[in-house]
C-alpha positions in Angstrom: -9.4 -16.8 -7.4 -12.6 -15.9 -9.1 -13.0 -13.0 -11.6 -15.2 -11.2 -9.2 -12.5 -11.3 -6.5 -10.0 -10.3 -9.0 -12.2 -7.2 -9.7 -13.3 -6.5 -6.2 -9.9 -6.4 -4.3 -8.1 -4.0 -6.5 -11.0 -1.5 -6.2 -11.0 -2.1 -2.4 -7.3 -1.5 -2.1 -7.4 1.7 -4.2 -10.4 3.1 -2.2 -8.9 2.2 1.1 -5.6 3.7 0.2 -7.3 6.8 -1.0 -9.2 7.3 2.2 -6.2 6.6 4.3 -3.8 8.8 2.5 -6.4 11.7 2.7 -6.8 11.2 6.4 -3.1 11.3 6.9 -3.1 15.0 6.0 -5.1 17.8 7.0 -8.5 18.7 5.6 -7.1 22.0 4.5 -4.5 20.2 2.3 -7.3 18.0 0.9 -9.5 21.0 0.2 -6.5 22.8 -1.7 -6.3 19.6 -3.9 -10.0 19.8 -4.7 -9.9 23.7 -5.2 -7.0 23.0 -7.8 -9.6 21.6 -10.2 -11.5 24.8 -10.3 -14.9 23.2 -10.2 -16.4 24.1 -6.8 -16.1 26.9 -4.3 -13.7 26.9 -1.5 -16.6 26.1 1.1 -17.8 23.2 -1.0 -14.3 21.9 -1.4 -13.8 22.1 2.4 -17.0 20.1 2.9 -15.9 17.4 0.5 -12.5 17.3 2.1 -14.3 16.4 5.4 -16.6 13.6 4.1 -14.9 12.0 1.1 -12.0 10.2 3.0 -14.4 8.5 5.4 -16.6 7.4 2.5 -13.6 6.1 0.6 -12.4 4.2 3.6 -15.7 2.7 4.4 -16.4 1.5 0.8 -12.9 0.2 0.5 -13.1 -1.8 3.6 -16.4 -3.2 2.5 -15.0 -4.3 -0.7 -11.9 -5.9 1.0 -14.1 -7.9 3.4 -16.8 -8.5 0.9 -19.4 -7.0 3.2 -22.3 -5.7 1.1 -19.9 -5.8 -1.9 -22.4 -5.0 -4.5 -23.4 -1.8 -2.7 -19.9 -0.9 -2.1 -18.8 -1.5 -5.7 -21.6 0.6 -7.0 -20.6 3.5 -4.5 -17.0 3.1 -5.5 -17.8 3.1 -9.2 -19.9 6.3 -8.8 -17.1 8.0 -6.9 -14.5 7.0 -9.4 -16.7 8.2 -12.2 -17.0 11.7 -10.5 -13.3 11.9 -9.9 -12.6 10.8 -13.6 -15.0 13.7 -14.7 -13.0 16.1 -12.6 -9.8 14.8 -14.2 -11.2 15.1 -17.7 -12.3 18.7 -16.9 -8.8 19.6 -15.7 -7.0 18.0 -18.6 -9.5 19.7 -21.2 -9.0 23.2 -19.5 -5.3 22.8 -19.3 -5.3 22.8 -15.5 -2.1 21.6 -14.1 -2.7 20.4 -10.5 -2.1 17.4 -8.3 -4.7 14.9 -8.6 -5.1 14.6 -4.8 -6.0 10.8 -5.5 -4.0 9.3 -2.4 -3.4 12.3 -0.3 -0.1 12.1 1.4 0.5 8.5 0.2 1.4 9.5 -3.3 1.4 12.7 -5.4 0.8 12.9 -9.0 -0.3 15.4 -11.6 -3.6 15.1 -13.4 -3.1 12.9 -16.5 -4.8 10.9 -19.1 -3.0 7.8 -17.5 -5.1 8.5 -14.3 -8.2 8.7 -16.4 -7.3 5.3 -18.0 -6.7 3.9 -14.5 -10.1 5.0 -13.3 -11.8 3.6 -16.3 -10.3 0.2 -15.5 -11.4 0.5 -11.9 -14.9 1.7 -12.9 -15.2 -1.4 -15.1 -14.1 -3.7 -12.3 -16.5 -2.1 -9.8 -19.3 -2.3 -12.3 -18.7 -6.0 -12.6 -18.9 -6.5 -8.9 -22.0 -4.4 -8.7 -24.0 -6.2 -11.3 -23.2 -9.8 -10.5 -24.2 -12.0 -7.6 -21.4 -12.1 -4.7 -19.1 -15.1 -5.0 -18.0 -17.3 -2.2 -15.2 -15.2 -1.1 -17.3 -12.6 0.4 -19.0 -12.2 3.8 -22.2 -11.5 1.8 -22.6 -15.2 1.1 -22.4 -16.2 4.7 -24.4 -13.6 6.6 -28.1 -13.0 6.6 -29.3 -9.8 5.1 -30.2 -8.3 8.5 -26.8 -9.0 10.0 -24.9 -8.0 6.8 -26.8 -4.7 6.7 -26.2 -4.0 10.4 -22.6 -4.6 10.1 -22.4 -2.2 7.1 -24.2 0.4 9.0 -21.6 0.0 11.9 -18.7 -0.1 9.7 -19.7 2.7 7.3 -21.2 4.9 9.9 -18.3 4.4 12.4 -15.8 5.2 9.7 -17.6 8.2 8.5 -18.3 9.8 11.7 -14.7 9.1 13.1 -13.1 10.7 10.1 -15.6 13.6 9.9 -14.8 14.3 13.5 -11.0 14.1 12.7 -11.5 16.4 9.8 -13.5 18.9 11.9 -10.8 18.9 14.5 -8.0 19.5 12.0 -10.1 22.5 10.7 -10.3 23.9 14.2 -14.1 23.5 14.2 -13.8 21.2 17.1 -11.5 21.9 20.1 -10.2 19.4 22.5 -9.2 19.9 26.1 -6.3 18.4 27.6 -7.0 15.3 29.6 -6.9 16.0 33.3 -6.9 19.9 33.0 -10.0 21.8 34.0 -10.6 25.4 34.3 -11.8 26.0 37.8 -11.7 29.8 37.5 -8.8 30.5 40.0 
């Protein structure tokens, strides 16, 4: 296994698990985790809770498959840097809160251990982002046009699907029961 695969796969697994874990619980629960950091307003936290899981899942799947892996690694590194800044903020202010890292998959309090974990993941993501893809990625075997089209479909589909799910969980979108129509009688 190449060094880039050894760097790419753990970041992909973490990002995928983070997205899936957050999607398994309600947007309200995810918003509460974000609010716990005392950085953004409730409305901003709710908006972030709607979009972050889909982005994490899309980037994670891109890293696991090696599809536009440099872009996915750069995006993952940037997200992890933002999350790390929030962790450091909470720790420096003495805020005791759940990190919200993996939603319902795993709960843990903010800690310097999580900061260190994220630093390692950021370094791995940076290594993937700045180097040419290795042979163990789809990037090497697909033309740029096909690779970019697949990325748009993957990331767009995951993002739109998760956003619709989050809006539904918040009650913004209402679904009708199949086969039941209101005919007014």
